[in-house]
C-alpha positions as a Markdown table, in Angstrom:
| # | Residue | x | y | z |
|---|---|---|---|---|
| 1 | Unk | 77.9 | 350.6 | -30.4 |
| 2 | Unk | 75.9 | 347.3 | -30.8 |
| 3 | Unk | 77.8 | 344.1 | -29.7 |
| 4 | Unk | 77.1 | 342.9 | -33.3 |
| 5 | Unk | 79.4 | 345.5 | -34.6 |
| 6 | Unk | 82.5 | 343.6 | -33.1 |
| 7 | Unk | 83.4 | 340.4 | -34.8 |
| 8 | Unk | 86.5 | 338.8 | -33.2 |
| 9 | Unk | 88.7 | 336.5 | -35.0 |
| 10 | Unk | 88.9 | 333.9 | -32.5 |
| 11 | Unk | 90.6 | 331.3 | -34.7 |
| 12 | Unk | 93.5 | 333.4 | -35.9 |
| 13 | Unk | 95.8 | 331.8 | -33.3 |
| 14 | Unk | 95.0 | 328.5 | -34.7 |
| 15 | Unk | 95.6 | 329.6 | -38.1 |
| 16 | Unk | 98.9 | 331.5 | -37.8 |
| 17 | Unk | 99.9 | 331.1 | -34.1 |
| 18 | Unk | 99.2 | 334.8 | -33.2 |
| 19 | Unk | 96.1 | 336.1 | -31.5 |
| 20 | Unk | 94.1 | 338.9 | -33.0 |
| 21 | Unk | 95.4 | 342.4 | -31.9 |
| 22 | Unk | 93.3 | 345.3 | -31.6 |
| 23 | Unk | 94.5 | 348.5 | -33.2 |
| 24 | Unk | 92.9 | 351.2 | -31.0 |
| 25 | Unk | 94.0 | 354.4 | -32.9 |
| 26 | Unk | 91.0 | 354.6 | -35.1 |
| 27 | Unk | 88.5 | 353.1 | -32.7 |
| 28 | Unk | 86.5 | 355.2 | -30.1 |
| 29 | Unk | 86.8 | 354.4 | -26.4 |
| 30 | Unk | 83.2 | 352.7 | -26.6 |
| 31 | Unk | 84.4 | 350.3 | -29.3 |
| 32 | Unk | 87.6 | 349.4 | -27.3 |
| 33 | Unk | 85.6 | 348.8 | -24.3 |
| 34 | Unk | 83.1 | 346.5 | -26.2 |
| 35 | Unk | 86.0 | 344.4 | -27.5 |
| 36 | Unk | 87.5 | 344.1 | -24.1 |
| 37 | Unk | 84.1 | 343.0 | -22.8 |
| 38 | Unk | 83.8 | 340.3 | -25.4 |
| 39 | Unk | 87.4 | 339.0 | -24.7 |
| 40 | Unk | 86.8 | 339.0 | -21.0 |
| 41 | Unk | 83.5 | 337.2 | -21.3 |
| 42 | Unk | 85.1 | 334.5 | -23.4 |
| 43 | Unk | 88.2 | 334.4 | -21.1 |
| 44 | Unk | 90.5 | 335.3 | -23.9 |
| 45 | Unk | 93.9 | 337.0 | -23.7 |
| 46 | Unk | 94.1 | 340.2 | -25.8 |
| 47 | Unk | 96.8 | 342.8 | -27.0 |
| 48 | Unk | 95.6 | 346.4 | -27.7 |
| 49 | Unk | 97.9 | 348.6 | -29.5 |
| 50 | Unk | 98.0 | 352.4 | -30.1 |
| 51 | Unk | 95.9 | 353.0 | -27.2 |
| 52 | Unk | 96.5 | 356.6 | -26.0 |
| 53 | Unk | 96.5 | 357.5 | -22.4 |
| 54 | Unk | 93.4 | 359.8 | -23.2 |
| 55 | Unk | 91.4 | 357.0 | -24.6 |
| 56 | Unk | 92.6 | 354.6 | -21.8 |
| 57 | Unk | 91.2 | 357.2 | -19.3 |
| 58 | Unk | 87.8 | 357.1 | -21.1 |
| 59 | Unk | 87.4 | 353.3 | -20.6 |
| 60 | Unk | 85.1 | 351.9 | -17.9 |
| 61 | Unk | 86.8 | 351.3 | -14.6 |
| 62 | Unk | 86.5 | 347.5 | -14.9 |
| 63 | Unk | 88.5 | 347.7 | -18.1 |
| 64 | Unk | 91.1 | 350.0 | -16.7 |
| 65 | Unk | 91.6 | 347.6 | -13.7 |
| 66 | Unk | 91.8 | 344.5 | -15.8 |
| 67 | Unk | 94.1 | 345.8 | -18.5 |
| 68 | Unk | 97.9 | 346.2 | -18.0 |
| 69 | Unk | 98.5 | 349.5 | -19.7 |
| 70 | Unk | 101.9 | 351.1 | -20.7 |
| 71 | Unk | 101.5 | 354.7 | -21.7 |
| 72 | Unk | 105.0 | 354.7 | -23.4 |
| 73 | Unk | 104.2 | 352.2 | -26.0 |
| 74 | Unk | 100.5 | 352.8 | -26.1 |
| 75 | Unk | 99.9 | 349.1 | -25.4 |
| 76 | Unk | 97.6 | 347.3 | -23.0 |
| 77 | Unk | 97.2 | 343.5 | -22.3 |
| 78 | Unk | 94.4 | 341.4 | -21.1 |
| 79 | Unk | 96.3 | 338.5 | -19.7 |
| 80 | Unk | 99.3 | 337.0 | -21.4 |
| 81 | Unk | 101.0 | 333.7 | -22.5 |
| 82 | Unk | 103.3 | 332.0 | -20.2 |
| 83 | Unk | 106.9 | 333.1 | -20.5 |
| 84 | Unk | 109.0 | 330.6 | -22.5 |
| 85 | Unk | 111.9 | 329.2 | -20.6 |
| 86 | Unk | 115.5 | 328.8 | -22.1 |
| 87 | Unk | 117.9 | 331.1 | -23.8 |
| 88 | Unk | 116.7 | 334.6 | -24.9 |
| 89 | Unk | 116.4 | 334.5 | -28.7 |
| 90 | Unk | 115.4 | 338.1 | -29.6 |
| 91 | Unk | 117.5 | 341.4 | -29.2 |
| 92 | Unk | 115.7 | 344.6 | -29.3 |
| 93 | Unk | 118.2 | 347.4 | -30.3 |
| 94 | Unk | 117.4 | 351.2 | -30.7 |
| 95 | Unk | 119.5 | 354.1 | -31.9 |
| 96 | Unk | 118.3 | 356.8 | -29.4 |
| 97 | Unk | 115.9 | 357.5 | -26.5 |
| 98 | Unk | 113.5 | 359.0 | -29.0 |
| 99 | Unk | 113.0 | 355.6 | -30.5 |
| 100 | Unk | 112.0 | 353.9 | -27.2 |
| 101 | Unk | 108.2 | 354.2 | -27.5 |
| 102 | Unk | 108.3 | 352.1 | -30.9 |
| 103 | Unk | 110.8 | 349.6 | -29.4 |
| 104 | Unk | 108.7 | 349.3 | -26.4 |
| 105 | Unk | 105.7 | 348.3 | -28.5 |
| 106 | Unk | 107.9 | 345.4 | -29.9 |
| 107 | Unk | 108.9 | 344.5 | -26.4 |
| 108 | Unk | 105.4 | 344.5 | -25.0 |
| 109 | Unk | 104.2 | 342.4 | -28.0 |
| 110 | Unk | 107.0 | 339.9 | -27.5 |
| 111 | Unk | 106.3 | 339.6 | -23.8 |
| 112 | Unk | 102.5 | 339.2 | -24.3 |
| 113 | Unk | 103.3 | 336.2 | -26.3 |
| 114 | Unk | 105.7 | 334.8 | -23.6 |
| 115 | Unk | 108.9 | 335.5 | -25.6 |
| 116 | Unk | 111.6 | 336.9 | -23.4 |
| 117 | Unk | 113.9 | 339.6 | -25.1 |
| 118 | Unk | 117.0 | 341.6 | -24.3 |
| 119 | Unk | 116.8 | 345.4 | -24.7 |
| 120 | Unk | 119.7 | 347.6 | -25.9 |
| 121 | Unk | 118.9 | 351.3 | -25.8 |
| 122 | Unk | 120.8 | 354.3 | -27.1 |
| 123 | Unk | 123.5 | 352.6 | -29.3 |
| 124 | Unk | 123.2 | 354.8 | -32.4 |
| 125 | Unk | 125.8 | 355.3 | -35.0 |
| 126 | Unk | 126.5 | 358.9 | -34.0 |
| 127 | Unk | 128.5 | 357.2 | -31.1 |
| 128 | Unk | 129.5 | 354.0 | -32.6 |
| 129 | Unk | 131.5 | 353.1 | -29.5 |
| 130 | Unk | 128.2 | 352.6 | -27.5 |
| 131 | Unk | 127.2 | 349.8 | -30.1 |
| 132 | Unk | 130.7 | 348.3 | -30.2 |
| 133 | Unk | 130.8 | 347.9 | -26.4 |
| 134 | Unk | 127.6 | 345.9 | -26.6 |
| 135 | Unk | 128.0 | 344.1 | -30.0 |
| 136 | Unk | 129.0 | 340.7 | -28.5 |
| 137 | Unk | 126.0 | 340.5 | -26.3 |
| 138 | Unk | 123.7 | 341.6 | -29.3 |
| 139 | Unk | 125.4 | 338.9 | -31.5 |
| 140 | Unk | 124.3 | 336.0 | -29.0 |
| 141 | Unk | 120.7 | 336.5 | -30.2 |
| 142 | Unk | 119.0 | 334.6 | -33.1 |
| 143 | Unk | 116.9 | 337.7 | -34.0 |
| 144 | Unk | 117.8 | 341.4 | -33.7 |
| 145 | Unk | 115.2 | 344.0 | -34.1 |
| 146 | Unk | 116.8 | 347.4 | -34.8 |
| 147 | Unk | 114.8 | 350.7 | -34.4 |
| 148 | Unk | 116.1 | 353.9 | -35.7 |
| 149 | Unk | 114.9 | 357.1 | -37.2 |
| 150 | Unk | 116.6 | 360.0 | -39.1 |
| 151 | Unk | 119.0 | 358.3 | -41.6 |
| 152 | Unk | 118.4 | 354.8 | -40.0 |
| 153 | Unk | 122.0 | 353.9 | -40.6 |
| 154 | Unk | 122.0 | 351.4 | -37.4 |
| 155 | Unk | 120.2 | 348.5 | -39.2 |
| 156 | Unk | 122.8 | 348.4 | -41.8 |
| 157 | Unk | 125.6 | 348.6 | -39.3 |
| 158 | Unk | 124.2 | 345.9 | -37.3 |
| 159 | Unk | 123.4 | 343.7 | -40.2 |
| 160 | Unk | 127.1 | 343.7 | -41.0 |
| 161 | Unk | 128.0 | 342.7 | -37.6 |
| 162 | Unk | 125.6 | 339.9 | -36.4 |
| 163 | Unk | 124.8 | 336.6 | -37.9 |
| 164 | Unk | 121.1 | 336.3 | -36.9 |
| 165 | Unk | 118.0 | 337.7 | -38.7 |
| 166 | Unk | 118.1 | 341.5 | -38.7 |
| 167 | Unk | 114.6 | 343.3 | -38.7 |
| 168 | Unk | 114.7 | 347.0 | -39.3 |
| 169 | Unk | 112.2 | 349.0 | -37.6 |
| 170 | Unk | 112.3 | 352.5 | -39.2 |
| 171 | Unk | 110.8 | 355.2 | -36.9 |
| 172 | Unk | 109.4 | 358.7 | -37.6 |
| 173 | Unk | 112.1 | 360.4 | -35.4 |
| 174 | Unk | 113.9 | 363.3 | -37.2 |
| 175 | Unk | 113.8 | 366.7 | -38.6 |
| 176 | Unk | 112.6 | 368.1 | -41.9 |
| 177 | Unk | 113.7 | 365.8 | -44.7 |
| 178 | Unk | 113.4 | 362.8 | -42.4 |
| 179 | Unk | 109.7 | 363.2 | -43.6 |
| 180 | Unk | 108.2 | 361.4 | -40.8 |
| 181 | Unk | 110.1 | 358.3 | -41.1 |
| 182 | Unk | 110.1 | 357.9 | -45.0 |
| 183 | Unk | 113.9 | 358.6 | -45.1 |
| 184 | Unk | 114.5 | 356.0 | -42.5 |
| 185 | Unk | 112.3 | 353.5 | -44.3 |
| 186 | Unk | 114.1 | 354.0 | -47.7 |
| 187 | Unk | 117.5 | 353.8 | -46.1 |
| 188 | Unk | 116.5 | 350.5 | -44.5 |
| 189 | Unk | 115.1 | 349.3 | -47.8 |
| 190 | Unk | 118.2 | 350.3 | -49.6 |
| 191 | Unk | 120.5 | 348.8 | -47.0 |
| 192 | Unk | 123.7 | 347.2 | -48.4 |
| 193 | Unk | 123.8 | 344.6 | -45.4 |
| 194 | Unk | 122.5 | 341.3 | -47.2 |
| 195 | Unk | 119.3 | 339.9 | -45.6 |
| 196 | Unk | 118.1 | 342.8 | -43.6 |
| 197 | Unk | 114.3 | 342.7 | -43.7 |
| 198 | Unk | 112.2 | 346.0 | -43.1 |
| 199 | Unk | 108.8 | 346.6 | -41.5 |
| 200 | Unk | 106.7 | 349.7 | -41.7 |
| 201 | Unk | 107.4 | 353.0 | -40.1 |
| 202 | Unk | 106.9 | 352.8 | -36.3 |
| 203 | Unk | 105.5 | 349.4 | -36.5 |
| 204 | Unk | 107.0 | 347.8 | -33.4 |
| 205 | Unk | 104.1 | 345.4 | -33.3 |
| 206 | Unk | 104.8 | 344.2 | -36.8 |
| 207 | Unk | 108.6 | 343.7 | -36.0 |
| 208 | Unk | 107.7 | 341.6 | -33.0 |
| 209 | Unk | 105.3 | 339.5 | -35.0 |
| 210 | Unk | 108.0 | 339.0 | -37.8 |
| 211 | Unk | 110.4 | 337.6 | -35.0 |
| 212 | Unk | 107.7 | 335.4 | -33.6 |
| 213 | Unk | 106.8 | 333.9 | -36.9 |
| 214 | Unk | 110.5 | 333.2 | -37.6 |
| 215 | Unk | 111.1 | 331.7 | -34.2 |
| 216 | Unk | 108.0 | 329.6 | -34.7 |
| 217 | Unk | 109.4 | 328.1 | -37.8 |
| 218 | Unk | 112.9 | 327.5 | -36.3 |
| 219 | Unk | 111.4 | 325.7 | -33.4 |
| 220 | Unk | 108.9 | 323.7 | -35.3 |
| 221 | Unk | 109.7 | 319.9 | -35.0 |
């Protein structure tokens, strides 16, 4: 791949406050390596998403040493922004352990941008007591991202219990009629809890960016 094939959007952060992220699923290891090299030469931080362990293993050694790679979420970071001080504004909530990879993508995105977050795992509605034991801690956050597959009832339940912005993150977890997350997506879109917003299936990165955009506007002088 020629270097000219890669055109980085270096002004994106100046326009919208978010750096360009690199979606690796449809790129070859050679293309990912070329993007990494450009970012490194220009001393840029960068977030890579949907980077499989197999593709990561094919990257040059210099890239593998420089990148902070997390195989659970399939994310890698080249540097990161300084961690913001003060109260933690974002809670990440997931229904079950199977939803963790998607939630971890959101967590890694937030931390790349220096936004601390609290994580609440395994609080699905099949054992509602687990959520209720932790709901006061969840309520303390301004933004709550809720990842759930199957029937995705959890975003609606949380949306009826917390005052902050609830971002539903449907996941592709589930049998048969769950249809790769389509049922969870439709359930979240049809939520009776007022004001719940929804991102695409398995899009932890998008959920984190929605939280970041919201916080940016709230904090803007």
